[in-house]
N, C-alpha and C positions, 0 to 999 in steps of 0.2 A: 206673195209679191217678191220680186227679185230686186237686187241692188245693182244689176248690170243691164246695159242696153247693147243690143247687137243689130248691126245693119249688114245685109249681104247684098253685094252687087256682082252681077255677072257681065263680063265684057268679052267680046270676041275681038282678038287682035291678030290679024294676019293668019287666020285659021286656027289659032289657039284660044281656048276658053280660059279666061282668068276668073277666078272666084275670089273676090276681094271682101274681106271681113273686117269690119270696124267694131271693136268691143271696148266699152268703157264703163267705169263705175258711174252709176246714175248721178251721184252727188256732185260730179265734176263737169257735167255737160254744160257747155257754154262758157266755161272758165278760160281765162288766158293765164298760162303758166309761164312765168318769166324768171330766168335765173342767169344773170349776166347777159351774155350775147345770145343765149339760147331762149327761144320763145316757142311755145306751142299753144295754139288755140284749139280747144276741144269743141270744134265746130259742130253745132247741132245738125247742119245739113249733111255732114259726113258721118257722124257718130250716132245720131238719134235714130234708133230703130225699135225693135220689139224688146220688151223686158224678157230676159232669159235666166234660167237657173244655171248653176254651174254644170250640171250634167248635160243640159242641152248645149251649152257653149262648148264643152269638151267634145261632144259628138260632131258638131258642125265644124269646128276648127280643123278637124282631120281632113276635110275636103278643101280647105283653103289653099290657094296658090300664093296669096298675099294677105297678110293680117297686120293690123295696127291695133295695139292694145294700150290703154291708158288707165291707170288706177291700180290700187293694191289687189283688188279682187280679179280684175280683168287680166293683169299681168300674171297673177298667181295661177290662173287657168292656163295661160300660155305655157308657163313653166311645168305645171302638172301634166299637160298634154305631151310634153317632150319636144315641142316646137321651139321653145325659147330656153336658152341657157341663162341661168341666173347671172353669170358673169357679163352677159351682153345687155343687161337691163340698165338704162340710164335713169336718173332721177332729176326731175325738173321741179324746183320749188317744193321738194319733198314728195313728189308724186311720181311713181314708177311709170316708165314708158318703154315699150318694146315693139319692134317691127320684125316681121318674118316674111321671107320670100322663098318660095320653093322653086328650085332650079331643076328642070328635067333634063 
């Protein structure tokens, strides 16, 4: 059993296919993270997908055009994949969060 959830959505926008990946640590799904003016709801409708291992998450993230990652494990996978620079990770209420957009 995995500690991460991944949801993949594909959207066609003006002839371009976007592959949107939401990856989060299972234990934070549904939580609202609030730190001052910054607030993030780890919305199950967006983030709740299939349970995945680190190796599966790594292989799928390579095809993402947009990725949202929340949690220690999920953001760690983004860093390990090379898609996220550690310096660009924010922390909300002690929980790491990162986003990636691939520009062609």
